[in-house]
C-alpha positions as CSV (number, residue, x, y, z in Angstrom):
1,M,16.2,20.3,-16.7
2,D,20.2,20.4,-18.0
3,Q,21.7,17.9,-19.8
4,T,23.0,16.3,-16.8
5,D,19.7,16.5,-15.0
6,S,18.2,14.6,-18.1
7,Q,21.1,11.6,-18.4
8,Q,19.5,11.6,-14.4
9,D,15.5,10.7,-15.1
10,I,14.4,6.8,-14.7
11,K,13.5,6.2,-17.7
12,R,14.5,2.0,-17.6
13,I,12.2,-0.3,-14.9
14,T,12.4,-3.6,-13.6
15,I,10.0,-4.9,-12.0
16,I,10.5,-8.3,-10.1
17,G,7.4,-9.6,-9.4
18,N,3.9,-9.9,-11.3
19,G,1.7,-9.7,-8.7
20,N,-1.2,-6.9,-7.7
21,V,1.1,-3.6,-6.8
22,G,4.2,-5.0,-9.8
23,S,0.2,-5.2,-12.1
24,H,-0.2,-1.9,-11.7
25,L,3.0,-0.3,-11.2
26,G,4.0,-1.9,-14.2
27,R,0.8,0.0,-16.0
28,A,1.5,3.2,-14.0
29,F,5.2,3.5,-14.8
30,R,5.4,3.1,-18.7
31,T,1.5,5.3,-18.8
32,A,4.6,7.7,-17.4
33,G,7.0,6.5,-20.5
34,C,9.2,4.7,-19.4
35,R,10.1,1.1,-20.6
36,V,9.0,-1.2,-18.4
37,K,10.7,-5.5,-17.9
38,M,8.0,-7.0,-15.9
39,Q,9.3,-10.3,-15.0
40,S,8.3,-13.4,-12.3
41,S,10.5,-13.3,-8.6
42,R,10.7,-17.0,-9.1
43,D,13.3,-16.4,-11.8
44,S,16.0,-18.7,-10.9
45,Q,18.1,-15.2,-12.9
46,Y,16.8,-11.8,-13.7
47,D,17.3,-9.8,-16.5
48,I,17.7,-6.3,-15.1
49,S,20.4,-4.8,-17.9
50,D,20.0,-1.3,-18.9
51,S,18.0,-1.2,-16.1
52,D,17.7,2.2,-14.2
53,L,15.7,1.2,-12.0
54,I,15.3,-2.1,-10.2
55,I,11.7,-2.3,-8.3
56,I,11.0,-5.2,-5.9
57,S,7.4,-6.3,-5.5
58,V,6.7,-9.3,-3.4
59,K,6.1,-10.1,-0.6
60,D,8.0,-9.1,2.4
61,K,9.9,-12.0,3.9
62,F,11.2,-12.8,0.0
63,I,13.3,-8.7,-0.5
64,A,16.0,-10.1,1.0
65,E,16.1,-12.7,-1.3
66,V,15.8,-11.1,-4.1
67,V,18.5,-9.1,-3.4
68,E,20.8,-12.3,-2.8
69,R,19.8,-12.9,-6.2
70,I,20.3,-9.3,-7.7
71,T,24.1,-9.3,-5.9
72,E,24.9,-13.0,-7.2
73,S,24.5,-12.5,-10.5
74,S,25.4,-9.1,-10.8
75,T,27.3,-6.2,-10.6
76,Q,26.5,-2.2,-11.3
77,S,29.0,0.1,-12.8
78,H,26.5,2.8,-13.5
79,S,23.6,4.8,-11.0
80,C,21.4,1.9,-11.5
81,I,18.5,1.8,-7.6
82,I,16.9,-0.7,-6.4
83,V,14.3,-0.1,-4.2
84,H,11.1,-2.4,-2.5
85,T,7.6,-1.5,-2.5
86,S,6.7,-2.2,1.3
87,G,4.6,-0.3,4.2
88,S,6.5,-2.0,6.9
89,V,9.9,-3.6,5.9
90,G,13.3,-0.8,5.8
91,M,14.9,0.0,3.4
92,D,18.0,-1.3,5.6
93,V,17.2,-5.2,3.6
94,L,18.5,-3.8,0.7
95,Q,22.1,-3.5,2.1
96,P,23.5,-5.8,0.9
97,A,23.5,-4.7,-3.4
98,V,24.6,-1.0,-2.0
99,K,28.2,-4.0,-2.6
100,S,27.9,-4.7,-5.8
101,G,27.0,-1.8,-6.5
102,Y,23.5,0.1,-6.1
103,G,22.0,3.2,-5.3
104,I,18.9,1.8,-3.0
105,G,15.4,2.9,-1.5
106,V,12.0,2.4,-1.0
107,L,8.7,3.3,-3.1
108,Y,6.0,3.0,-1.0
109,P,2.4,2.9,-3.4
110,M,0.3,3.3,-0.4
111,Q,-3.0,2.2,-1.6
112,T,-5.1,-0.8,-2.1
113,F,-3.7,-3.4,-5.3
114,T,-6.0,-5.8,-6.9
115,K,-4.9,-7.0,-10.2
116,E,-8.5,-6.6,-12.3
117,V,-9.5,-3.3,-10.5
118,E,-8.7,-0.5,-12.8
119,M,-7.6,3.2,-10.6
120,R,-6.5,6.3,-11.6
121,Y,-3.1,6.5,-10.5
122,N,-2.2,10.5,-10.0
123,D,-4.3,9.2,-6.7
124,I,-1.8,7.3,-4.9
125,P,-0.2,8.5,-2.6
126,F,3.8,7.2,-2.5
127,L,6.0,7.7,-0.3
128,T,9.3,7.1,-1.0
129,E,12.5,7.3,0.8
130,G,16.3,7.5,-0.8
131,Q,19.7,6.4,0.1
132,N,21.2,9.4,0.1
133,H,19.7,13.1,-1.7
134,E,20.5,12.1,-5.2
135,I,18.6,8.8,-5.2
136,F,15.6,10.3,-4.0
137,E,15.5,12.9,-6.1
138,R,15.5,10.7,-8.5
139,L,12.8,8.4,-7.3
140,K,10.5,12.0,-6.4
141,T,10.5,12.8,-9.8
142,L,9.6,9.4,-11.5
143,A,6.5,9.3,-9.1
144,L,5.5,12.5,-9.4
145,R,5.4,11.6,-13.1
146,V,2.7,9.6,-12.1
147,S,0.9,11.2,-9.2
148,P,1.2,14.7,-7.7
149,C,1.6,12.9,-3.9
150,V,5.1,11.8,-3.1
151,I,6.2,12.4,0.4
152,E,9.8,11.9,1.8
153,A,9.3,9.1,4.6
154,D,11.6,7.9,6.4
155,S,11.4,3.7,7.6
156,G,10.0,4.9,10.6
157,V,7.8,7.2,9.6
158,R,6.2,4.7,6.4
159,G,5.7,1.9,9.1
160,K,3.6,4.4,10.8
161,Y,1.9,5.6,7.6
162,H,1.0,0.9,8.0
163,I,0.3,1.4,10.1
164,G,-3.3,3.4,9.8
165,A,-3.2,1.8,6.0
166,V,-4.6,-1.8,8.0
167,L,-6.6,0.0,9.9
168,T,-8.2,2.0,7.9
169,C,-8.6,-0.6,4.8
170,N,-7.4,-4.4,5.6
171,F,-9.7,-3.8,8.9
172,A,-13.0,-2.7,8.1
173,N,-12.7,-4.8,4.8
174,H,-13.1,-6.9,6.7
175,L,-15.5,-5.5,8.9
176,W,-17.4,-5.9,5.3
177,A,-16.3,-9.2,4.4
178,L,-18.0,-10.1,8.1
179,A,-21.2,-8.5,7.4
180,D,-21.9,-9.5,4.3
181,D,-21.4,-13.0,5.5
182,Y,-24.0,-12.2,8.3
183,L,-27.2,-10.6,5.7
184,N,-26.0,-14.0,3.1
185,D,-26.9,-16.1,5.8
186,N,-29.6,-14.7,6.7
187,N,-31.1,-14.1,3.2
188,L,-30.4,-10.6,2.8
189,S,-28.9,-8.8,0.4
190,F,-25.3,-6.8,0.8
191,D,-25.6,-4.1,-2.2
192,T,-28.7,-2.7,-0.2
193,L,-25.1,-0.8,2.5
194,M,-23.5,0.6,0.0
195,P,-24.9,3.2,-1.2
196,L,-24.4,4.1,2.9
197,L,-20.3,3.0,2.0
198,R,-20.3,5.6,-0.7
199,Q,-21.9,8.2,1.5
200,T,-19.3,7.0,5.0
201,V,-16.3,8.0,2.7
202,E,-17.4,10.4,1.5
203,K,-18.0,12.6,3.6
204,L,-14.8,12.2,5.4
205,R,-13.2,13.8,2.6
206,S,-14.3,17.7,5.0
207,T,-15.0,15.6,8.1
208,A,-12.8,14.7,11.1
209,P,-13.4,10.4,11.3
210,K,-13.8,11.0,14.8
211,D,-16.5,14.5,13.8
212,A,-18.0,12.2,11.1
213,Q,-18.7,8.7,13.5
214,T,-22.7,7.4,14.0
215,G,-24.7,5.0,14.8
216,P,-25.6,3.7,19.1
217,A,-22.3,3.8,20.7
218,V,-21.3,7.3,19.8
219,R,-24.6,8.2,20.8
220,N,-24.4,6.1,24.6
221,D,-27.3,4.3,23.4
222,R,-27.5,0.9,25.6
223,N,-31.0,-0.1,24.5
224,V,-30.1,-0.5,20.9
225,I,-26.3,-2.2,21.8
226,D,-28.0,-4.9,23.9
227,R,-30.7,-5.5,21.7
228,H,-27.6,-6.3,18.7
229,L,-26.2,-8.2,20.9
230,R,-29.6,-10.3,21.7
231,V,-29.5,-11.0,18.0
232,L,-25.1,-12.0,18.3
233,E,-25.5,-13.8,21.1
234,S,-25.7,-16.7,18.7
235,N,-22.7,-15.0,16.8
236,K,-20.2,-15.3,19.0
237,K,-17.1,-14.3,16.3
238,L,-19.5,-11.0,15.2
239,Y,-20.7,-10.8,19.0
240,E,-16.8,-10.2,20.8
241,L,-16.3,-7.7,17.7
242,Y,-19.4,-5.5,18.7
243,S,-18.5,-5.6,22.1
244,I,-15.3,-4.6,21.9
245,L,-16.1,-1.8,18.6
246,S,-18.6,-0.8,20.5
247,E,-16.9,0.1,24.1
248,S,-14.2,1.6,22.0
249,I,-16.7,4.0,20.0
250,I,-18.1,5.0,23.6
251,N,-15.2,5.5,25.2
252,H,-12.8,7.4,22.0
253,H,-16.3,9.5,22.5
254,K,-15.8,10.7,26.9
């Protein structure tokens, strides 16, 4: 790496938003050797001086407000970049920052984060977009210091991945929560299902999800399905979900 490239390295990062995503990104980039400064999104003014990169890690609906607050208080004459971390918001929400001299981009870590839960950051795919090729390359170089998986993804691609992530993580976790409630209501333990959950995820390393499907619906075993539905008649929510998902599985495997 020559001197010019070295000067373009992102070394000083300000993260606005200290929630689940922001907190973990702060840890990851500190471990990667960056100087990281955390700021609360609620601050009336942000200390963003000497930053090579400003990461906005807030709820989607507040991104534009944070951008406005940044651009009202400062202009940049050097190559500072502003990014957000959302999977479902376009890069265009950052466009007002360009007029104030900032470069813009997106750094979306496609992972589920909880502050108190440790994780292996090198497992995280970073879906990355830049205003231009130079900014993308700078963001890619930074992300590669944390994870080997950096994917160039514009807003359209990132949005499709985000839908996949919601289906894979959020919806699946909701079903686990419903199963936990159901078992607790019947004085049974969700912990007994943990080996099943681990094996369900583990076999996806070598088997496509459709091919890994098991259970009464993939066999179109109406006797078992109807038996389960009779048991669930008193629980309208689970009854409807069980019916819809069973029919979806049956149709998917015709």
